[in-house]
A tleap script that builds the chain and sets N, CA, C and O, in Angstrom:
source leaprc.protein.ff14SB
mol = sequence {
  NMET VAL VAL VAL GLN LEU LEU LEU PRO GLU
  ILE TYR SER PHE GLN LEU LYS LYS GLY ASN
  THR SER LYS GLU PHE LEU TYR LEU PHE GLN
  VAL PRO ILE VAL ARG LYS THR GLY GLY LEU
  ALA ASP THR VAL PHE ASP MET ASP ASP GLN
  SER HIE THR GLU ILE ALA ASN GLY PHE VAL
  PHE GLU GLY ILE ASP GLU GLY SER LEU ASN
  CYS ALA LEU GLY ARG ALA PHE SER TYR TYR
  GLN GLU LYS PRO ASN GLU TRP LYS ALA VAL
  VAL GLN LYS VAL MET ARG ILE ASP ASN SER
  TRP ASN ASN THR ALA GLY LYS TYR ILE ASP
  ILE TYR ASN SER VAL ARG VAL CARG
}
set mol.1.N position { -1.353 -106.630 -3.649 }
set mol.1.CA position { -2.364 -107.553 -4.260 }
set mol.1.C position { -2.632 -108.159 -2.637 }
set mol.1.O position { -1.830 -108.380 -1.730 }
set mol.2.N position { -3.972 -108.301 -2.709 }
set mol.2.CA position { -5.161 -108.558 -1.225 }
set mol.2.C position { -5.258 -110.541 -1.557 }
set mol.2.O position { -5.682 -111.195 -2.510 }
set mol.3.N position { -4.759 -110.842 -0.504 }
set mol.3.CA position { -4.765 -112.130 -0.308 }
set mol.3.C position { -5.604 -112.332 0.512 }
set mol.3.O position { -5.448 -111.754 1.588 }
set mol.4.N position { -6.856 -113.251 0.334 }
set mol.4.CA position { -8.225 -114.142 1.010 }
set mol.4.C position { -8.020 -115.508 1.496 }
set mol.4.O position { -7.128 -116.140 0.930 }
set mol.5.N position { -8.523 -115.956 2.220 }
set mol.5.CA position { -8.126 -117.227 2.512 }
set mol.5.C position { -9.540 -117.529 3.362 }
set mol.5.O position { -10.088 -116.559 3.885 }
set mol.6.N position { -10.191 -118.977 3.521 }
set mol.6.CA position { -10.934 -119.069 4.267 }
set mol.6.C position { -10.293 -120.361 5.445 }
set mol.6.O position { -9.528 -121.280 5.151 }
set mol.7.N position { -10.822 -120.092 6.652 }
set mol.7.CA position { -10.141 -120.477 7.778 }
set mol.7.C position { -11.251 -121.562 8.412 }
set mol.7.O position { -12.084 -121.156 9.223 }
set mol.8.N position { -11.215 -122.871 8.024 }
set mol.8.CA position { -12.266 -123.735 9.133 }
set mol.8.C position { -12.009 -124.277 9.671 }
set mol.8.O position { -12.476 -125.412 9.576 }
set mol.9.N position { -11.130 -124.013 10.627 }
set mol.9.CA position { -11.056 -125.256 11.912 }
set mol.9.C position { -11.885 -126.265 12.794 }
set mol.9.O position { -11.613 -126.625 13.939 }
set mol.10.N position { -12.962 -126.646 12.011 }
set mol.10.CA position { -13.803 -127.087 12.898 }
set mol.10.C position { -13.648 -128.568 13.280 }
set mol.10.O position { -13.428 -129.393 12.394 }
set mol.11.N position { -13.743 -128.889 14.413 }
set mol.11.CA position { -14.084 -130.105 14.856 }
set mol.11.C position { -15.262 -131.092 14.275 }
set mol.11.O position { -14.915 -132.180 13.815 }
set mol.12.N position { -16.200 -130.844 14.285 }
set mol.12.CA position { -17.224 -131.659 13.246 }
set mol.12.C position { -18.178 -130.888 12.244 }
set mol.12.O position { -18.785 -129.824 12.370 }
set mol.13.N position { -18.115 -131.594 11.437 }
set mol.13.CA position { -18.524 -130.846 10.313 }
set mol.13.C position { -20.074 -131.541 10.256 }
set mol.13.O position { -20.360 -132.630 9.759 }
set mol.14.N position { -21.070 -130.484 10.979 }
set mol.14.CA position { -22.679 -131.561 10.841 }
set mol.14.C position { -23.290 -131.916 9.169 }
set mol.14.O position { -23.634 -130.980 8.447 }
set mol.15.N position { -23.320 -132.475 8.984 }
set mol.15.CA position { -24.219 -133.090 7.499 }
set mol.15.C position { -24.955 -132.752 7.316 }
set mol.15.O position { -25.457 -133.618 6.599 }
set mol.16.N position { -25.863 -131.726 7.416 }
set mol.16.CA position { -26.707 -130.893 6.843 }
set mol.16.C position { -26.211 -129.738 6.294 }
set mol.16.O position { -26.964 -128.808 6.005 }
set mol.17.N position { -24.690 -129.684 6.070 }
set mol.17.CA position { -23.545 -128.904 5.679 }
set mol.17.C position { -22.913 -129.425 4.210 }
set mol.17.O position { -22.843 -128.926 3.087 }
set mol.18.N position { -22.582 -130.422 4.686 }
set mol.18.CA position { -21.953 -131.690 3.387 }
set mol.18.C position { -21.194 -130.446 2.589 }
set mol.18.O position { -21.372 -130.299 1.380 }
set mol.19.N position { -20.515 -129.748 3.195 }
set mol.19.CA position { -19.060 -129.282 2.513 }
set mol.19.C position { -19.717 -127.901 1.924 }
set mol.19.O position { -18.958 -127.209 1.244 }
set mol.20.N position { -21.018 -127.448 2.115 }
set mol.20.CA position { -21.274 -126.363 1.463 }
set mol.20.C position { -20.559 -124.946 1.814 }
set mol.20.O position { -20.453 -124.082 0.943 }
set mol.21.N position { -20.146 -124.781 2.939 }
set mol.21.CA position { -19.280 -123.381 3.391 }
set mol.21.C position { -18.307 -123.334 2.285 }
set mol.21.O position { -18.083 -122.434 1.475 }
set mol.22.N position { -17.509 -125.099 2.501 }
set mol.22.CA position { -16.315 -124.166 2.005 }
set mol.22.C position { -16.241 -123.934 0.086 }
set mol.22.O position { -15.402 -123.380 -0.624 }
set mol.23.N position { -17.840 -124.817 -0.308 }
set mol.23.CA position { -18.227 -124.749 -1.928 }
set mol.23.C position { -18.142 -123.377 -1.838 }
set mol.23.O position { -17.187 -122.846 -2.404 }
set mol.24.N position { -19.245 -122.419 -1.019 }
set mol.24.CA position { -19.423 -120.964 -0.984 }
set mol.24.C position { -18.247 -120.050 -1.314 }
set mol.24.O position { -18.261 -119.122 -2.123 }
set mol.25.N position { -17.264 -120.445 -0.586 }
set mol.25.CA position { -15.778 -120.123 -0.115 }
set mol.25.C position { -15.192 -120.158 -1.378 }
set mol.25.O position { -14.776 -119.083 -1.810 }
set mol.26.N position { -15.067 -121.158 -2.069 }
set mol.26.CA position { -14.270 -121.505 -3.433 }
set mol.26.C position { -15.302 -120.819 -4.315 }
set mol.26.O position { -14.900 -119.751 -4.775 }
set mol.27.N position { -15.862 -120.980 -4.473 }
set mol.27.CA position { -17.246 -119.502 -5.383 }
set mol.27.C position { -16.649 -118.562 -4.841 }
set mol.27.O position { -15.836 -118.561 -5.766 }
set mol.28.N position { -16.234 -117.631 -4.102 }
set mol.28.CA position { -15.859 -116.815 -4.074 }
set mol.28.C position { -13.985 -116.415 -4.425 }
set mol.28.O position { -13.333 -115.388 -4.609 }
set mol.29.N position { -13.705 -117.880 -4.371 }
set mol.29.CA position { -12.766 -117.614 -5.023 }
set mol.29.C position { -11.488 -117.637 -4.070 }
set mol.29.O position { -10.357 -117.351 -4.462 }
set mol.30.N position { -11.799 -118.001 -2.818 }
set mol.30.CA position { -10.685 -117.915 -1.624 }
set mol.30.C position { -10.294 -119.412 -1.440 }
set mol.30.O position { -11.029 -120.390 -1.575 }
set mol.31.N position { -8.726 -119.370 -1.038 }
set mol.31.CA position { -8.268 -120.599 -0.639 }
set mol.31.C position { -8.405 -121.065 0.462 }
set mol.31.O position { -7.619 -120.514 1.234 }
set mol.32.N position { -9.234 -122.087 1.122 }
set mol.32.CA position { -9.662 -123.141 2.508 }
set mol.32.C position { -8.323 -123.326 2.600 }
set mol.32.O position { -7.463 -123.482 1.732 }
set mol.33.N position { -8.274 -123.283 3.842 }
set mol.33.CA position { -7.592 -123.532 4.845 }
set mol.33.C position { -8.480 -124.494 6.033 }
set mol.33.O position { -8.760 -123.959 7.105 }
set mol.34.N position { -8.904 -125.959 5.759 }
set mol.34.CA position { -9.588 -125.949 7.019 }
set mol.34.C position { -8.847 -127.425 7.672 }
set mol.34.O position { -7.731 -127.835 7.352 }
set mol.35.N position { -9.744 -128.050 8.616 }
set mol.35.CA position { -9.562 -129.223 9.584 }
set mol.35.C position { -10.467 -129.904 8.426 }
set mol.35.O position { -11.476 -129.534 7.825 }
set mol.36.N position { -9.587 -131.165 8.378 }
set mol.36.CA position { -9.861 -132.296 7.321 }
set mol.36.C position { -11.157 -132.942 8.173 }
set mol.36.O position { -10.928 -133.522 9.234 }
set mol.37.N position { -12.423 -132.826 7.701 }
set mol.37.CA position { -13.518 -133.466 8.555 }
set mol.37.C position { -14.807 -133.498 8.058 }
set mol.37.O position { -14.860 -132.427 7.455 }
set mol.38.N position { -16.076 -134.133 7.897 }
set mol.38.CA position { -16.821 -134.279 7.096 }
set mol.38.C position { -16.852 -133.896 5.730 }
set mol.38.O position { -16.027 -134.239 4.883 }
set mol.39.N position { -17.940 -133.095 5.540 }
set mol.39.CA position { -18.161 -132.369 3.851 }
set mol.39.C position { -16.869 -131.813 3.299 }
set mol.39.O position { -16.527 -131.846 2.117 }
set mol.40.N position { -15.872 -131.049 4.801 }
set mol.40.CA position { -14.587 -130.260 3.957 }
set mol.40.C position { -13.736 -131.505 4.057 }
set mol.40.O position { -12.550 -131.208 3.909 }
set mol.41.N position { -13.866 -132.372 4.190 }
set mol.41.CA position { -12.835 -133.446 3.476 }
set mol.41.C position { -13.010 -134.135 2.139 }
set mol.41.O position { -12.179 -134.818 1.541 }
set mol.42.N position { -14.520 -133.759 1.704 }
set mol.42.CA position { -14.616 -134.219 0.268 }
set mol.42.C position { -15.089 -133.182 -0.286 }
set mol.42.O position { -16.091 -133.316 -0.989 }
set mol.43.N position { -14.537 -131.981 -0.126 }
set mol.43.CA position { -14.179 -130.948 -1.342 }
set mol.43.C position { -13.183 -129.941 -1.453 }
set mol.43.O position { -12.975 -129.117 -2.343 }
set mol.44.N position { -12.541 -130.195 -0.252 }
set mol.44.CA position { -10.827 -129.338 -0.147 }
set mol.44.C position { -9.879 -130.076 0.136 }
set mol.44.O position { -9.745 -130.704 1.186 }
set mol.45.N position { -8.918 -130.045 -1.079 }
set mol.45.CA position { -7.630 -130.987 -1.347 }
set mol.45.C position { -6.176 -130.439 -1.201 }
set mol.45.O position { -5.664 -129.862 -2.161 }
set mol.46.N position { -5.432 -130.617 0.077 }
set mol.46.CA position { -4.223 -130.440 0.162 }
set mol.46.C position { -3.836 -130.266 -1.037 }
set mol.46.O position { -4.028 -131.086 -1.935 }
set mol.47.N position { -3.047 -128.796 -1.216 }
set mol.47.CA position { -1.849 -128.585 -1.963 }
set mol.47.C position { -0.473 -129.547 -2.045 }
set mol.47.O position { 0.168 -129.766 -3.073 }
set mol.48.N position { -0.196 -130.042 -0.768 }
set mol.48.CA position { 0.876 -131.022 -0.830 }
set mol.48.C position { 0.833 -132.508 -0.894 }
set mol.48.O position { 1.670 -133.399 -0.745 }
set mol.49.N position { -0.499 -132.459 -1.182 }
set mol.49.CA position { -0.650 -134.182 -1.506 }
set mol.49.C position { -0.438 -134.411 -2.799 }
set mol.49.O position { -1.055 -134.056 -3.802 }
set mol.50.N position { 0.932 -135.330 -2.571 }
set mol.50.CA position { 1.267 -135.482 -4.126 }
set mol.50.C position { 0.684 -136.326 -4.998 }
set mol.50.O position { 1.003 -136.561 -6.164 }
set mol.51.N position { -0.585 -136.962 -4.058 }
set mol.51.CA position { -1.353 -138.259 -4.674 }
set mol.51.C position { -2.469 -137.202 -5.397 }
set mol.51.O position { -2.870 -137.915 -6.316 }
set mol.52.N position { -3.039 -136.207 -5.493 }
set mol.52.CA position { -3.782 -135.495 -5.587 }
set mol.52.C position { -3.971 -134.146 -6.371 }
set mol.52.O position { -5.040 -133.535 -6.401 }
set mol.53.N position { -2.845 -133.757 -6.986 }
set mol.53.CA position { -1.905 -132.739 -7.564 }
set mol.53.C position { -3.263 -131.611 -8.495 }
set mol.53.O position { -3.652 -130.444 -8.446 }
set mol.54.N position { -3.584 -132.930 -9.305 }
set mol.54.CA position { -4.671 -132.427 -10.192 }
set mol.54.C position { -5.823 -131.986 -9.480 }
set mol.54.O position { -6.691 -131.343 -10.071 }
set mol.55.N position { -5.904 -132.225 -8.446 }
set mol.55.CA position { -7.705 -131.547 -7.843 }
set mol.55.C position { -7.383 -130.718 -6.095 }
set mol.55.O position { -8.197 -130.455 -5.210 }
set mol.56.N position { -5.930 -130.506 -6.143 }
set mol.56.CA position { -5.564 -129.716 -4.826 }
set mol.56.C position { -6.113 -128.196 -4.864 }
set mol.56.O position { -6.219 -127.678 -5.976 }
set mol.57.N position { -6.324 -127.755 -4.188 }
set mol.57.CA position { -7.476 -126.772 -4.122 }
set mol.57.C position { -7.398 -125.724 -2.657 }
set mol.57.O position { -7.893 -124.597 -2.651 }
set mol.58.N position { -6.683 -126.339 -1.452 }
set mol.58.CA position { -6.551 -125.527 -0.458 }
set mol.58.C position { -5.182 -126.011 0.554 }
set mol.58.O position { -4.087 -126.462 0.219 }
set mol.59.N position { -5.651 -125.763 1.676 }
set mol.59.CA position { -4.431 -126.481 2.463 }
set mol.59.C position { -5.326 -127.060 3.804 }
set mol.59.O position { -5.978 -126.294 4.514 }
set mol.60.N position { -5.243 -128.708 4.061 }
set mol.60.CA position { -5.941 -129.295 5.026 }
set mol.60.C position { -5.085 -129.887 6.067 }
set mol.60.O position { -3.909 -130.222 5.921 }
set mol.61.N position { -5.818 -129.982 7.163 }
set mol.61.CA position { -5.155 -130.490 8.396 }
set mol.61.C position { -5.830 -131.112 9.214 }
set mol.61.O position { -6.955 -130.676 9.457 }
set mol.62.N position { -5.327 -132.400 9.936 }
set mol.62.CA position { -6.322 -132.944 10.523 }
set mol.62.C position { -6.437 -133.147 12.078 }
set mol.62.O position { -7.336 -133.739 12.676 }
set mol.63.N position { -5.017 -132.349 12.748 }
set mol.63.CA position { -5.524 -132.455 14.143 }
set mol.63.C position { -6.187 -131.293 14.778 }
set mol.63.O position { -6.307 -130.144 14.355 }
set mol.64.N position { -6.657 -131.920 16.060 }
set mol.64.CA position { -7.729 -130.540 16.975 }
set mol.64.C position { -6.923 -129.932 17.497 }
set mol.64.O position { -7.490 -129.311 18.396 }
set mol.65.N position { -5.330 -129.594 17.486 }
set mol.65.CA position { -4.325 -129.046 18.451 }
set mol.65.C position { -4.308 -127.146 17.482 }
set mol.65.O position { -4.830 -127.000 16.377 }
set mol.66.N position { -3.702 -126.142 18.144 }
set mol.66.CA position { -3.387 -125.136 17.744 }
set mol.66.C position { -1.709 -125.400 16.619 }
set mol.66.O position { -1.412 -124.607 15.725 }
set mol.67.N position { -0.937 -126.530 16.936 }
set mol.67.CA position { -0.004 -126.370 16.421 }
set mol.67.C position { -0.470 -126.683 14.556 }
set mol.67.O position { -0.213 -126.048 13.534 }
set mol.68.N position { -1.296 -128.045 14.833 }
set mol.68.CA position { -2.212 -128.069 13.732 }
set mol.68.C position { -2.155 -127.430 12.411 }
set mol.68.O position { -1.629 -127.549 11.304 }
set mol.69.N position { -3.155 -126.515 13.249 }
set mol.69.CA position { -3.508 -125.175 12.703 }
set mol.69.C position { -2.642 -124.112 12.182 }
set mol.69.O position { -2.848 -123.488 11.141 }
set mol.70.N position { -1.733 -123.966 12.925 }
set mol.70.CA position { -0.249 -123.351 12.950 }
set mol.70.C position { 0.145 -123.425 11.919 }
set mol.70.O position { 0.269 -122.447 11.181 }
set mol.71.N position { 0.495 -124.821 11.548 }
set mol.71.CA position { 1.171 -125.722 10.666 }
set mol.71.C position { 0.654 -125.066 9.026 }
set mol.71.O position { 1.267 -124.389 8.201 }
set mol.72.N position { -0.790 -125.650 9.044 }
set mol.72.CA position { -1.540 -125.577 7.817 }
set mol.72.C position { -1.530 -123.647 7.334 }
set mol.72.O position { -1.641 -123.114 6.230 }
set mol.73.N position { -1.360 -123.089 8.635 }
set mol.73.CA position { -1.128 -121.904 8.242 }
set mol.73.C position { -0.147 -121.434 7.703 }
set mol.73.O position { -0.226 -120.683 6.730 }
set mol.74.N position { 0.903 -121.783 8.224 }
set mol.74.CA position { 2.469 -121.358 7.765 }
set mol.74.C position { 2.671 -121.871 6.407 }
set mol.74.O position { 3.358 -121.192 5.645 }
set mol.75.N position { 2.123 -123.073 5.963 }
set mol.75.CA position { 1.937 -123.338 4.518 }
set mol.75.C position { 1.411 -122.840 3.976 }
set mol.75.O position { 1.959 -122.840 2.874 }
set mol.76.N position { 0.277 -122.117 3.936 }
set mol.76.CA position { -0.399 -121.868 3.173 }
set mol.76.C position { 0.495 -120.120 2.671 }
set mol.76.O position { 0.716 -119.690 1.539 }
set mol.77.N position { 0.816 -119.492 4.023 }
set mol.77.CA position { 1.785 -118.299 3.901 }
set mol.77.C position { 2.441 -118.395 3.072 }
set mol.77.O position { 2.399 -117.610 2.125 }
set mol.78.N position { 3.546 -119.724 3.172 }
set mol.78.CA position { 4.717 -120.053 2.533 }
set mol.78.C position { 4.529 -120.213 1.085 }
set mol.78.O position { 5.335 -119.734 0.287 }
set mol.79.N position { 3.725 -120.723 0.804 }
set mol.79.CA position { 2.995 -120.898 -0.553 }
set mol.79.C position { 2.754 -119.352 -1.551 }
set mol.79.O position { 3.179 -119.095 -2.677 }
set mol.80.N position { 2.000 -118.608 -0.714 }
set mol.80.CA position { 1.940 -117.188 -1.545 }
set mol.80.C position { 2.876 -116.475 -1.436 }
set mol.80.O position { 3.120 -115.745 -2.397 }
set mol.81.N position { 3.659 -116.414 -0.364 }
set mol.81.CA position { 5.408 -115.555 -0.368 }
set mol.81.C position { 6.236 -116.681 -1.105 }
set mol.81.O position { 6.879 -115.998 -1.902 }
set mol.82.N position { 6.478 -117.529 -1.245 }
set mol.82.CA position { 7.563 -118.357 -1.472 }
set mol.82.C position { 7.512 -119.371 -2.928 }
set mol.82.O position { 8.434 -119.963 -3.490 }
set mol.83.N position { 5.980 -119.293 -3.277 }
set mol.83.CA position { 5.327 -120.078 -4.563 }
set mol.83.C position { 4.701 -119.301 -5.169 }
set mol.83.O position { 3.575 -119.762 -5.356 }
set mol.84.N position { 4.815 -118.391 -5.570 }
set mol.84.CA position { 3.390 -116.951 -6.121 }
set mol.84.C position { 2.818 -117.883 -7.321 }
set mol.84.O position { 1.631 -118.175 -7.471 }
set mol.85.N position { 3.974 -118.318 -8.201 }
set mol.85.CA position { 3.303 -119.251 -9.514 }
set mol.85.C position { 2.355 -120.085 -9.349 }
set mol.85.O position { 1.321 -120.106 -10.017 }
set mol.86.N position { 2.700 -120.984 -8.265 }
set mol.86.CA position { 1.763 -122.083 -7.512 }
set mol.86.C position { 0.576 -121.323 -7.059 }
set mol.86.O position { -0.536 -121.639 -7.483 }
set mol.87.N position { 0.768 -120.104 -6.024 }
set mol.87.CA position { -0.758 -119.901 -5.259 }
set mol.87.C position { -1.516 -119.046 -6.518 }
set mol.87.O position { -2.744 -118.969 -6.561 }
set mol.88.N position { -0.703 -118.459 -7.462 }
set mol.88.CA position { -1.350 -118.145 -8.516 }
set mol.88.C position { -2.664 -119.064 -9.650 }
set mol.88.O position { -3.702 -118.787 -10.251 }
set mol.89.N position { -1.777 -120.247 -9.412 }
set mol.89.CA position { -2.398 -121.318 -10.371 }
set mol.89.C position { -3.529 -121.947 -9.039 }
set mol.89.O position { -4.685 -122.159 -9.407 }
set mol.90.N position { -3.274 -122.156 -7.935 }
set mol.90.CA position { -4.505 -122.703 -7.137 }
set mol.90.C position { -5.542 -121.645 -7.113 }
set mol.90.O position { -6.725 -121.972 -7.216 }
set mol.91.N position { -5.216 -120.481 -6.992 }
set mol.91.CA position { -6.416 -119.451 -7.440 }
set mol.91.C position { -7.289 -119.382 -8.527 }
set mol.91.O position { -8.500 -119.194 -8.413 }
set mol.92.N position { -6.633 -119.547 -9.683 }
set mol.92.CA position { -7.489 -119.720 -11.137 }
set mol.92.C position { -7.714 -120.751 -11.257 }
set mol.92.O position { -8.322 -120.906 -12.316 }
set mol.93.N position { -7.433 -122.451 -10.276 }
set mol.93.CA position { -7.860 -123.751 -10.418 }
set mol.93.C position { -9.345 -123.574 -9.686 }
set mol.93.O position { -10.286 -124.016 -10.345 }
set mol.94.N position { -9.683 -122.939 -8.311 }
set mol.94.CA position { -10.307 -122.286 -7.376 }
set mol.94.C position { -11.680 -121.790 -8.496 }
set mol.94.O position { -12.811 -122.277 -8.477 }
set mol.95.N position { -11.174 -120.696 -9.425 }
set mol.95.CA position { -11.964 -119.911 -9.537 }
set mol.95.C position { -12.339 -120.966 -11.156 }
set mol.95.O position { -13.263 -120.432 -11.770 }
set mol.96.N position { -11.886 -122.077 -11.769 }
set mol.96.CA position { -12.659 -123.089 -12.622 }
set mol.96.C position { -13.683 -123.686 -12.154 }
set mol.96.O position { -14.610 -123.970 -12.912 }
set mol.97.N position { -13.723 -123.995 -10.827 }
set mol.97.CA position { -14.550 -125.268 -10.221 }
set mol.97.C position { -16.024 -124.731 -10.200 }
set mol.97.O position { -16.377 -123.658 -9.710 }
set mol.98.N position { -16.936 -125.790 -10.900 }
set mol.98.CA position { -18.384 -125.391 -10.812 }
set mol.98.C position { -18.996 -125.883 -9.708 }
set mol.98.O position { -19.661 -126.918 -9.710 }
set mol.99.N position { -18.789 -125.141 -8.694 }
set mol.99.CA position { -20.189 -125.767 -7.386 }
set mol.99.C position { -21.603 -124.958 -7.681 }
set mol.99.O position { -22.307 -124.306 -6.911 }
set mol.100.N position { -21.652 -125.056 -8.153 }
set mol.100.CA position { -22.860 -124.889 -8.765 }
set mol.100.C position { -24.179 -125.743 -8.291 }
set mol.100.O position { -23.976 -126.951 -8.164 }
set mol.101.N position { -25.454 -125.289 -8.023 }
set mol.101.CA position { -26.254 -126.408 -7.681 }
set mol.101.C position { -26.670 -127.233 -8.742 }
set mol.101.O position { -27.075 -128.352 -8.428 }
set mol.102.N position { -26.653 -126.801 -10.379 }
set mol.102.CA position { -27.156 -127.667 -10.910 }
set mol.102.C position { -26.362 -128.371 -11.097 }
set mol.102.O position { -26.873 -129.404 -11.528 }
set mol.103.N position { -24.762 -128.496 -10.995 }
set mol.103.CA position { -23.811 -129.613 -10.906 }
set mol.103.C position { -23.758 -130.374 -9.862 }
set mol.103.O position { -23.243 -131.489 -9.774 }
set mol.104.N position { -24.641 -129.378 -8.558 }
set mol.104.CA position { -24.526 -130.826 -7.798 }
set mol.104.C position { -25.453 -131.690 -7.891 }
set mol.104.O position { -25.209 -132.823 -7.477 }
set mol.105.N position { -26.900 -131.358 -8.516 }
set mol.105.CA position { -27.714 -131.704 -8.429 }
set mol.105.C position { -27.789 -132.706 -9.561 }
set mol.105.O position { -28.613 -133.613 -9.675 }
set mol.106.N position { -27.034 -132.470 -10.184 }
set mol.106.CA position { -26.609 -133.438 -11.681 }
set mol.106.C position { -26.302 -134.641 -10.945 }
set mol.106.O position { -27.157 -135.503 -11.148 }
set mol.107.N position { -25.116 -135.108 -9.937 }
set mol.107.CA position { -24.207 -135.549 -9.923 }
set mol.107.C position { -25.176 -136.146 -8.519 }
set mol.107.O position { -24.632 -137.173 -8.111 }
set mol.108.N position { -26.259 -135.850 -7.797 }
set mol.108.CA position { -27.130 -136.492 -7.000 }
set mol.108.C position { -28.279 -137.430 -8.287 }
set mol.108.O position { -28.871 -138.475 -8.015 }
set mol.109.N position { -28.339 -136.751 -9.565 }
set mol.109.CA position { -29.312 -137.327 -10.235 }
set mol.109.C position { -28.683 -138.743 -10.369 }
set mol.109.O position { -29.113 -139.817 -9.951 }
set mol.110.N position { -26.970 -138.313 -11.417 }
set mol.110.CA position { -26.200 -139.652 -11.921 }
set mol.110.C position { -26.249 -140.643 -10.727 }
set mol.110.O position { -26.338 -141.808 -11.114 }
set mol.111.N position { -26.223 -140.527 -9.681 }
set mol.111.CA position { -26.114 -141.480 -8.529 }
set mol.111.C position { -27.769 -142.209 -8.624 }
set mol.111.O position { -27.977 -143.362 -9.001 }
set mol.112.N position { -28.481 -141.552 -8.332 }
set mol.112.CA position { -29.829 -142.075 -8.153 }
set mol.112.C position { -30.017 -143.019 -9.405 }
set mol.112.O position { -30.526 -144.120 -9.198 }
set mol.113.N position { -29.668 -142.694 -10.609 }
set mol.113.CA position { -30.279 -143.451 -11.954 }
set mol.113.C position { -29.304 -144.278 -12.054 }
set mol.113.O position { -29.529 -145.277 -12.738 }
set mol.114.N position { -27.907 -144.136 -11.410 }
set mol.114.CA position { -27.540 -145.717 -11.176 }
set mol.114.C position { -27.671 -146.965 -10.255 }
set mol.114.O position { -27.524 -148.143 -10.579 }
set mol.115.N position { -28.003 -146.410 -8.950 }
set mol.115.CA position { -28.770 -147.679 -7.937 }
set mol.115.C position { -30.528 -147.869 -8.400 }
set mol.115.O position { -31.114 -148.844 -7.930 }
set mol.116.N position { -31.111 -147.141 -9.096 }
set mol.116.CA position { -32.192 -147.496 -9.213 }
set mol.116.C position { -32.651 -148.775 -9.599 }
set mol.116.O position { -31.988 -149.419 -10.412 }
set mol.117.N position { -33.563 -149.172 -9.186 }
set mol.117.CA position { -33.867 -150.666 -9.956 }
set mol.117.C position { -34.897 -150.468 -11.173 }
set mol.117.O position { -35.946 -149.824 -11.145 }
set mol.118.N position { -34.247 -151.301 -12.429 }
set mol.118.CA position { -35.072 -150.656 -13.545 }
set mol.118.C position { -36.420 -151.702 -13.852 }
set mol.118.O position { -37.246 -151.407 -14.716 }
savepdb mol mol.pdb
quit
């Protein structure tokens, strides 16, 4: 089995991206490992966050130091090696996520319609 993961240890997430990098990799069925910032914080939800188990789709770290990154990498590798069923489940979940522009555009239209003055 080939393990493909996306690693994004960004300090800043520029507003123009809006998490598109993580969406592209989710589209390619890769499990992301990201620093919690900008659009990445809006699109990748940590596997160990018990309050969001239904939407968990990757591994998130907050610090900007090597230890935080290593901890996230270690958690990801542990899931792959020690929890193969949970790893397969997150890969399947990532494969089902609709990150198409049609879905995203539809959400923006819904927001626009909910705030516009009638």
